[in-house]
C-alpha positions as CSV (number, residue, x, y, z in Angstrom):
1,M,-0.2,-0.2,0.1
2,D,1.2,3.8,-0.9
3,I,2.2,5.5,2.1
4,L,-0.1,8.6,2.1
5,S,1.0,12.1,1.6
6,V,-0.5,16.2,2.3
7,N,-0.6,18.0,-1.0
8,K,-2.4,21.5,-0.2
9,D,-5.9,20.6,1.1
10,V,-5.9,17.2,0.0
11,I,-4.8,13.4,0.6
12,V,-2.9,11.8,-2.3
13,D,-1.0,8.4,-3.0
14,N,2.7,8.1,-4.3
15,R,0.9,8.9,-7.8
16,G,-0.2,12.1,-6.7
17,K,-4.1,10.6,-6.7
18,E,-6.5,12.0,-4.1
19,V,-7.6,9.4,-1.5
20,R,-10.4,10.5,0.7
21,L,-10.2,8.6,3.6
22,R,-14.1,7.1,5.1
23,G,-14.2,4.3,7.6
24,Y,-14.8,3.8,11.2
25,C,-13.3,3.9,14.1
26,I,-12.8,0.7,16.9
27,G,-13.7,2.0,19.9
28,G,-13.4,-1.0,22.4
29,W,-10.8,-2.6,21.6
30,M,-7.2,-1.6,22.7
31,N,-9.2,1.1,24.4
32,M,-11.7,-0.1,26.0
33,E,-14.8,1.8,27.1
34,N,-17.6,1.1,29.5
35,F,-20.5,1.8,27.4
36,I,-19.1,0.1,24.6
37,N,-17.9,-3.0,26.6
38,G,-21.1,-3.3,29.1
39,Y,-18.6,-3.0,32.2
40,P,-18.9,0.4,34.7
41,G,-16.1,2.7,35.0
42,A,-12.8,2.7,33.7
43,E,-10.7,0.0,32.2
44,C,-7.6,0.6,34.2
45,D,-9.7,-0.1,37.4
46,L,-11.4,-2.7,36.1
47,R,-8.3,-4.8,34.8
48,R,-7.1,-4.8,38.8
49,I,-10.6,-5.4,40.9
50,M,-11.0,-8.7,37.8
51,G,-7.6,-9.9,39.1
52,D,-8.3,-9.5,42.8
53,I,-11.7,-11.2,42.5
54,I,-11.2,-13.9,39.7
55,G,-7.6,-14.4,40.5
56,P,-4.5,-13.1,38.1
57,S,-4.4,-15.6,35.9
58,K,-8.1,-15.8,34.7
59,A,-8.3,-12.1,34.6
60,A,-5.4,-11.8,32.7
61,F,-7.3,-15.1,30.1
62,F,-10.6,-12.6,29.8
63,F,-9.2,-9.4,28.6
64,E,-7.5,-11.6,26.3
65,R,-10.0,-13.1,24.7
66,L,-12.3,-10.6,24.7
67,L,-9.6,-8.6,22.8
68,H,-10.2,-11.7,20.6
69,H,-13.2,-11.9,20.1
70,F,-13.9,-8.4,19.9
71,F,-11.7,-7.9,16.7
72,R,-10.9,-10.1,14.1
73,E,-9.6,-10.4,10.4
74,E,-13.7,-11.4,10.0
75,D,-14.2,-7.4,11.3
76,I,-11.9,-6.1,8.7
77,M,-13.1,-8.6,5.8
78,F,-16.4,-7.0,6.5
79,I,-15.5,-3.2,6.6
80,K,-14.1,-3.5,3.2
81,E,-16.9,-5.5,2.0
82,C,-18.9,-2.6,3.2
83,G,-16.5,0.4,1.6
84,F,-14.9,1.3,3.9
85,N,-10.9,2.2,3.0
86,T,-9.7,3.3,6.7
87,V,-10.1,2.5,10.4
88,R,-9.1,4.4,13.7
89,L,-7.3,2.2,15.7
90,P,-7.8,3.8,19.6
91,V,-5.4,2.4,21.1
92,N,-4.2,3.0,25.4
93,Y,-0.5,3.8,26.1
94,R,-0.9,0.5,28.8
95,H,-0.6,-1.7,26.0
96,F,2.8,-0.8,25.1
97,E,4.4,0.8,28.5
98,T,4.0,0.0,32.5
99,D,4.2,3.3,35.1
100,I,6.2,1.1,36.9
101,E,8.6,0.4,34.3
102,P,7.6,3.8,31.9
103,F,10.2,3.9,28.3
104,V,10.2,0.0,28.8
105,Y,8.0,-1.3,25.7
106,N,6.1,-4.2,25.6
107,D,6.2,-6.7,22.7
108,A,2.8,-8.1,23.4
109,G,1.1,-5.6,23.1
110,F,2.9,-4.0,19.4
111,G,2.4,-7.8,18.5
112,L,-1.5,-7.5,19.0
113,L,-1.3,-4.2,16.8
114,D,0.9,-5.5,14.5
115,T,-1.4,-8.5,13.6
116,A,-4.5,-6.2,13.0
117,L,-2.2,-4.3,10.5
118,G,-1.5,-7.3,8.9
119,W,-5.5,-8.0,8.3
120,C,-5.7,-4.3,7.5
121,E,-2.9,-4.7,5.2
122,K,-4.1,-7.9,3.3
123,H,-7.6,-6.5,2.5
124,G,-6.6,-3.3,1.7
125,V,-7.7,-0.9,4.8
126,Y,-5.5,2.0,6.0
127,A,-5.2,2.3,9.5
128,I,-4.6,5.3,11.7
129,I,-2.9,5.0,14.9
130,D,-5.0,7.1,17.7
131,L,-2.9,7.3,21.1
132,H,-6.7,7.6,22.6
133,A,-5.0,7.4,26.1
134,V,-1.8,8.8,27.3
135,Q,0.4,8.6,29.9
136,G,-1.2,10.8,32.9
137,W,-4.4,11.3,31.1
138,Q,-4.8,14.2,28.6
139,N,-8.6,14.8,29.7
140,S,-10.5,14.0,32.7
141,D,-13.0,11.6,31.4
142,W,-13.3,7.8,30.6
143,H,-12.0,7.5,27.2
144,C,-8.7,7.9,28.1
145,D,-9.1,5.4,30.9
146,N,-9.2,8.3,33.6
147,S,-11.3,7.1,37.0
148,S,-9.6,10.7,38.9
149,R,-11.0,13.0,36.9
150,H,-8.0,14.6,37.1
151,S,-5.4,15.1,34.1
152,F,-2.0,15.1,35.2
153,F,-0.5,15.0,31.6
154,W,-0.5,18.5,31.3
155,T,1.1,19.3,34.7
156,H,3.8,17.0,34.7
157,A,7.1,16.7,32.4
158,H,7.6,13.5,33.3
159,F,4.2,11.8,31.6
160,Q,5.0,14.2,28.4
161,D,8.2,13.1,28.0
162,R,6.9,9.1,27.5
163,F,4.8,10.5,25.5
164,A,6.8,11.7,23.0
165,A,9.2,9.0,23.6
166,L,6.3,5.7,22.8
167,W,5.4,8.1,19.4
168,E,9.1,7.9,18.8
169,E,8.7,3.9,19.3
170,F,5.7,4.0,17.3
171,A,7.9,6.0,14.3
172,R,10.5,2.8,14.5
173,R,8.5,0.2,14.1
174,Y,6.0,1.7,11.5
175,K,8.4,3.7,9.3
176,G,7.9,2.6,5.8
177,K,4.4,0.8,6.0
178,G,1.9,1.9,3.8
179,V,-1.1,0.5,5.7
180,V,-0.6,2.8,8.1
181,A,-2.0,6.2,6.8
182,G,-0.8,8.4,9.6
183,Y,0.0,8.6,13.1
184,N,-3.1,10.4,15.5
185,I,-0.9,11.3,18.0
186,M,-3.3,12.7,20.9
187,N,-7.1,11.6,21.5
188,E,-9.5,15.0,22.6
189,P,-6.7,16.7,24.8
190,Q,-8.5,19.3,27.1
191,T,-5.6,21.2,28.7
192,G,-8.0,23.7,30.7
193,A,-9.3,21.4,33.4
194,P,-6.1,19.6,34.6
195,G,-7.5,19.5,38.2
196,G,-10.9,18.1,36.8
197,R,-14.4,19.4,35.0
198,F,-16.7,21.9,37.2
199,G,-18.8,24.3,34.6
200,I,-16.7,26.8,34.9
201,P,-15.5,29.1,32.0
202,Y,-13.5,27.1,30.1
203,T,-9.7,28.7,29.2
204,S,-7.4,27.0,26.6
205,D,-3.7,26.4,26.9
206,F,-3.0,26.9,23.6
207,P,1.3,27.5,24.2
208,L,1.5,24.4,26.3
209,I,-0.8,22.1,23.5
210,N,1.5,23.9,20.9
211,G,5.0,23.1,22.1
212,L,4.0,20.0,22.9
213,Y,2.7,19.4,19.4
214,K,5.8,20.6,17.9
215,K,8.0,18.5,20.6
216,A,6.2,15.1,19.2
217,V,5.7,16.2,15.8
218,T,9.8,16.8,16.1
219,A,10.2,13.7,17.7
220,I,8.6,11.5,14.7
221,R,9.9,13.1,11.9
222,R,13.7,12.4,13.6
223,I,12.8,8.8,12.7
224,D,9.9,8.8,10.1
225,P,9.6,11.7,7.4
226,H,7.2,10.2,5.5
227,H,3.7,9.0,7.5
228,I,0.8,12.0,8.1
229,I,0.5,13.2,11.7
230,F,-3.0,13.9,12.7
231,L,-3.6,16.9,15.0
232,E,-6.8,17.2,17.1
233,G,-8.3,21.0,18.8
234,D,-8.4,21.5,22.3
235,R,-11.2,20.6,24.6
236,F,-12.3,17.3,23.0
237,S,-11.4,18.4,19.3
238,R,-13.0,21.4,19.0
239,L,-11.1,24.3,20.1
240,F,-8.6,25.2,17.0
241,K,-8.6,29.3,17.3
242,G,-5.3,29.4,19.4
243,F,-2.9,26.9,17.2
244,D,0.0,27.6,15.7
245,P,-0.7,27.8,11.7
246,P,0.9,24.1,10.5
247,F,4.2,23.9,11.2
248,A,5.7,20.9,9.6
249,E,5.0,18.7,5.9
250,N,2.2,16.2,6.1
251,L,-0.1,17.6,9.0
252,V,-4.0,17.1,8.9
253,Y,-6.2,18.5,11.3
254,S,-8.8,16.7,13.6
255,S,-12.4,17.6,15.1
256,H,-14.6,15.9,16.8
257,N,-17.6,16.9,15.3
258,Y,-21.0,15.3,17.2
259,N,-24.1,17.3,17.4
260,D,-27.5,17.5,19.1
261,A,-29.2,16.1,15.9
262,G,-27.6,12.6,16.3
263,F,-28.5,12.3,19.7
264,G,-31.8,14.0,20.3
265,P,-34.4,14.2,21.5
266,G,-36.8,15.4,19.3
267,P,-37.6,14.9,15.1
268,Y,-35.2,15.1,12.7
269,P,-36.0,17.4,10.6
270,G,-37.3,19.2,12.8
271,E,-36.7,20.8,16.6
272,I,-34.1,19.6,18.8
273,C,-32.3,21.2,21.8
274,G,-34.5,24.2,21.5
275,K,-33.3,24.5,18.0
276,K,-34.5,23.7,14.5
277,W,-32.2,21.0,12.7
278,D,-32.2,20.1,9.1
279,R,-29.6,19.8,6.0
280,E,-28.6,23.8,6.2
281,K,-28.6,23.2,9.9
282,E,-26.1,20.6,9.5
283,V,-24.0,23.1,7.3
284,E,-24.6,25.9,9.1
285,M,-23.1,23.5,11.9
286,F,-20.4,22.3,9.8
287,H,-18.5,25.9,8.7
288,K,-19.0,27.0,12.6
289,E,-17.0,24.3,13.6
290,E,-13.4,26.0,14.9
291,G,-11.9,22.6,12.8
292,T,-13.4,23.8,9.6
293,Q,-12.1,27.0,9.7
294,F,-8.9,26.5,10.7
295,C,-8.5,23.8,7.9
296,M,-10.0,26.5,5.6
297,Q,-7.7,29.4,6.5
298,H,-4.9,27.3,5.9
299,N,-5.7,25.2,2.8
300,V,-5.0,21.9,4.6
301,P,-7.0,18.7,4.9
302,L,-9.8,18.5,7.6
303,W,-10.3,15.0,9.4
304,V,-13.5,14.5,11.8
305,G,-12.1,11.9,13.4
306,E,-15.4,11.4,15.6
307,F,-18.9,11.9,15.1
308,G,-22.1,9.9,15.4
309,S,-25.8,9.3,16.4
310,V,-27.7,7.0,19.2
311,Y,-30.0,4.5,18.2
312,N,-30.6,3.0,22.2
313,G,-33.0,6.3,23.0
314,K,-36.7,5.9,22.0
315,E,-37.3,3.4,19.5
316,E,-39.3,5.4,17.5
317,E,-37.2,8.4,16.9
318,I,-33.9,5.8,15.6
319,P,-35.1,7.0,11.7
320,D,-34.8,10.6,13.2
321,R,-31.4,10.0,14.4
322,L,-30.2,7.8,11.0
323,R,-31.3,10.4,8.9
324,A,-29.6,13.4,11.0
325,M,-26.5,11.4,10.2
326,E,-27.1,11.0,6.4
327,D,-27.5,14.7,6.3
328,Q,-24.0,15.5,7.9
329,I,-21.9,12.9,6.0
330,G,-23.5,13.9,3.1
331,V,-22.0,17.4,3.9
332,F,-18.5,16.1,5.1
333,E,-18.8,14.7,1.2
334,E,-20.0,18.0,-0.3
335,Y,-17.1,19.9,1.3
336,G,-14.0,17.0,1.1
337,A,-13.8,16.1,4.6
338,H,-12.5,13.1,5.4
339,W,-14.3,10.7,7.9
340,T,-14.5,7.9,10.8
341,A,-17.3,7.6,12.4
342,W,-17.9,6.4,16.4
343,T,-18.1,3.5,16.3
344,Y,-17.9,0.3,15.1
345,K,-19.2,-1.9,17.4
346,D,-21.0,-2.0,21.3
347,V,-23.7,-3.6,23.5
348,G,-26.3,-1.4,21.8
349,T,-25.7,2.4,21.8
350,M,-24.4,2.9,19.0
351,G,-22.6,0.6,17.0
352,L,-22.9,-0.2,13.3
353,L,-22.5,-3.6,14.8
354,T,-24.2,-4.5,18.1
355,L,-24.6,-7.5,20.5
356,D,-27.3,-10.0,20.6
357,P,-29.2,-8.5,23.4
358,E,-30.2,-12.9,24.2
359,S,-26.1,-13.3,24.3
360,S,-24.7,-15.1,26.7
361,Y,-22.5,-11.5,27.4
362,M,-25.3,-9.6,27.5
363,R,-27.2,-11.9,29.4
364,R,-24.8,-12.6,31.8
365,I,-24.2,-8.5,32.3
366,E,-27.9,-7.6,32.2
367,S,-28.5,-7.0,35.8
368,I,-25.4,-4.5,35.5
369,L,-26.6,-2.8,32.2
370,R,-29.9,-1.9,34.2
371,A,-27.9,-0.9,36.9
372,K,-26.0,1.5,35.3
373,R,-29.0,3.0,33.6
374,E,-30.9,3.6,36.9
375,L,-28.3,5.3,38.5
376,T,-27.5,6.8,35.9
377,T,-23.1,6.6,35.5
378,D,-22.5,6.3,32.3
379,F,-23.1,10.7,32.1
380,W,-22.8,11.7,28.8
381,M,-26.0,9.3,27.8
382,R,-28.1,12.4,28.2
383,W,-31.1,10.7,26.2
384,I,-31.7,8.3,29.1
385,P,-34.0,9.7,31.6
386,P,-32.1,10.8,35.2
387,G,-33.1,7.7,37.6
388,K,-33.4,8.3,41.7
389,A,-29.7,8.4,42.3
390,R,-29.3,11.1,39.5
391,R,-32.6,13.3,40.6
392,A,-30.9,13.4,44.2
393,L,-27.8,14.6,43.5
394,D,-29.6,17.1,41.4
395,E,-31.1,18.1,44.5
396,V,-27.5,18.7,46.4
397,A,-26.2,20.5,43.9
398,D,-28.7,22.9,43.9
399,I,-28.0,23.5,47.2
400,G,-24.6,23.9,46.9
401,A,-25.5,26.2,44.1
402,D,-27.4,28.2,45.9
403,V,-24.8,28.3,48.9
404,L,-22.0,29.0,46.4
405,D,-24.0,31.5,44.5
406,I,-23.5,29.8,41.3
407,P,-25.0,31.4,38.1
408,E,-28.1,30.0,36.9
409,T,-25.8,29.9,33.2
410,Q,-23.5,27.4,34.7
411,R,-26.1,25.2,37.0
412,R,-26.6,22.2,34.4
413,E,-23.0,21.9,33.7
414,F,-22.4,21.9,38.0
415,R,-25.1,19.3,37.9
416,G,-23.5,17.2,35.8
417,F,-20.1,17.2,36.9
418,L,-21.2,16.7,40.6
419,A,-23.1,13.7,39.1
420,Q,-19.7,12.7,37.1
421,A,-17.9,12.6,40.5
422,A,-20.2,10.8,42.1
423,L,-22.1,8.2,40.2
424,S,-19.3,7.9,37.2
425,G,-16.5,7.6,39.7
426,Y,-17.3,6.3,43.0
427,M,-20.6,4.2,42.5
428,S,-19.4,3.0,38.8
429,G,-16.1,2.0,40.9
430,R,-18.4,0.2,43.2
431,M,-20.1,-1.8,40.5
432,Q,-16.7,-3.1,39.2
433,F,-17.1,-5.7,41.8
434,V,-20.1,-6.9,41.1
435,Y,-19.5,-7.2,37.3
436,A,-16.1,-9.2,38.8
437,G,-18.2,-11.4,40.4
438,M,-20.2,-12.3,37.6
439,F,-17.1,-14.6,36.0
440,K,-15.5,-15.6,39.3
441,N,-17.3,-19.2,39.2
442,L,-17.1,-19.8,35.9
443,S,-14.0,-22.0,33.9
444,E,-11.8,-20.4,31.4
445,T,-13.4,-22.1,28.6
446,E,-17.1,-20.7,29.9
447,I,-15.6,-17.2,30.1
448,D,-14.2,-17.8,26.3
449,R,-17.8,-19.3,25.5
450,V,-19.3,-15.6,26.8
451,L,-17.1,-13.4,25.5
452,S,-17.3,-14.9,21.8
453,S,-20.9,-13.0,22.2
454,F,-18.4,-10.1,20.7
455,D,-17.6,-12.4,17.3
456,I,-19.2,-10.6,14.2
457,E,-20.5,-13.9,13.3
458,S,-22.6,-13.6,16.5
459,C,-23.6,-9.7,16.6
460,R,-26.6,-8.0,15.1
461,K,-25.9,-5.7,11.8
462,N,-27.1,-1.9,11.4
463,E,-28.6,-2.3,8.1
464,P,-30.3,1.1,8.3
465,L,-27.5,2.6,8.9
466,L,-25.1,0.3,6.8
467,G,-27.3,0.8,3.8
468,I,-26.5,5.0,4.4
469,M,-22.6,4.6,4.9
470,K,-22.4,1.9,1.9
471,K,-23.9,4.8,-0.4
472,F,-21.2,7.3,0.6
473,C,-17.9,4.6,0.2
474,H,-19.4,2.6,-2.6
475,G,-20.9,5.6,-4.5
476,G,-19.3,8.8,-2.8
């Protein structure tokens, strides 16, 4: 496969022919996420608690088999058959390096990634390596495997040095490999909240992120002068106005474009969250995105690395969410943006593939999924009606807001972040012991059978969504 490069505002192959990247993010594989895989809390805590409850050997077996069943060559074959030419592979630094032995790299983790890249190359699918969880945590949320809400990455040189060194190791191993479309060096940075999210006005530290991006790019370029490097905006890949202009060759900038039309509630076209949404609104919002404006200003390619719609809200609203997603992708296509949708496979939230509700895994964790809904532990799922615990916490938040004289405009976030700390933090952590106990008395053979529920052959295809995607990938 050709090593891709940047020519002004387009990505091209070795012959100078334009290549448009269209595909899916493989969330939940080498960086697990609670709403994707079905467990509560953060992956790093779950791995430790699983070892405590079911034993280290059986826990290691559990996670090895989960990764095996979640993503296999058959998944890449299906992705290729759908017409996609790209996968974004979110990875957690913990697969490649431990905190107890920094700068010592784990061949087993690289071996797992190498195997996936081999499947991609065999079937002609480009792969973007996405460091989704960095040393010290680059944001406060679950998706960078953070259970503390503190982002130490931005305030500790040790973590920043390890980050740059790990990218040097990626560059050493993958320079010259055409199957790698490029290096997405950090997912969803959040420079302005190193102590956690509190709902106060957000201020980016652009001098800091500009310097760290240049440090990482320089480290990579000393070893690998050719691969594309993808840089995301601050505050979950939305803010770009303080970025330095493109400072090296083969840079692509990435924006994450989730919007209310994809999440609801409400009809599409129609009024959602107090605003009228239709295709014209999708065009308007695309052009309002700072990532779009930055790339147009500097004549560089734009990659919408994440976007998506949810399908586990009200059953009657699923067609609305699908229409919204179809229009959004149509806008990306019209204006030449590259895109990878979130996410490929999950337990029933927004995946192109979802686990069968009657599968062994889903039946076994049914009470956990119910508890997560009742306790609203996956705090970002605003389409799920708040349970009794969340409503009670909102009352506590209102008392605190009155005492602290929190402005009315900040109170919604104030409630949400208190709920995040209490429910997504403490309550989810406590729930992990219950989740681990569900596998305690199973043999390794039985665990493997349960986890085979993640096999593509056992999953359900979201056929309406698949039809939309095939239209753009085969005819776009």
